[in-house]
N, C-alpha and C positions, 0 to 999 in steps of 0.2 A: 801681129799679135792676134791669137785666136780669141774667139768670143769667150767669155767667162762661162756661159752655159755649155759650150763644147768641152772645156776643161773639167767642169763639174760632172758632166755625163760620163767622161772617162774615169774619173775617179770612182763614181757610183759603180760602174761596171767592174773595176778593179776590186772593190769591197765585195761584190756579188761573188766573183770568182773565188776569192779567199774564203768566203762564208760556206759555200756549197762544194768545195774542193773534195773534202772527205766523203760526202754523201754521193757525189758524182762518181768518184773512184770506186766506191763500194757497189753502186748500181751497175757499173760496167763489168766489174768482175763477176757479178751474179748473172749478168746478161739481161737484166731487166730493163729493156728499152723503153717500154710503155711508161715506166716511172721517170725515166730520163726525159722523156718528152714534156712531163708535167712540170719540170724544173723551170725557173724563169729563163728565157732566152738570153738575157745578159749575163748569166751564170757561166756561160761557156767561155773557155779562154781563147777560142778562136775569134770572138768578137772584140778582144782588146786590139788597140792600135797604139804604137809607140808614138809618143809626142814629146817635143822639146820641153825639158823641165822648166825653162826660163820663159819662153814665149809661147809655148803650146802649139808650135807649128807641126803639122802632121807629116810633112814630106821632108826628105833629105835628112832623116834622123841617123845620127851616128851613135851606134850601140855602146861602143867603148867609153864614150863620154857623156851619153845621156842627153845631148843637145843637138840642135839642127846644124847643118852645115854652115849656114849664114852666121848664126850666133858663134859657132866654133871660130870661123875665120876672124870675126871682130875680136873675139877674146885672145886668139892667138896673136894677132897684130898688136894687141895692147899689152902683150906679155902676162896675161892673166892665167894661162895654162902652163904649169910647170913642166919643163922637158920638151915643149913644143916650140919650134921657130920656123920662120919661113925659110924655105930652101933656096940657096943660090949657088950657082956653079958657073 
């Protein structure tokens, strides 16, 4: 389980990215890189990091499901993810 502060920080970054998206886009089109430098660092989409929606784990993230590989395996074994089952041959 990730620390609550790390989860909150990631949420804050996401909000800043959404808030400044239009302004950032217009400044890039205009070529005004000095004004881009003055925007908050965390408003850049590059600074976002995918985290598991349930545990907040930053590594082993599966984009298709939005959860980490560990959580995915637990849920799949318990039959909580529709259409997914353990392979056997």
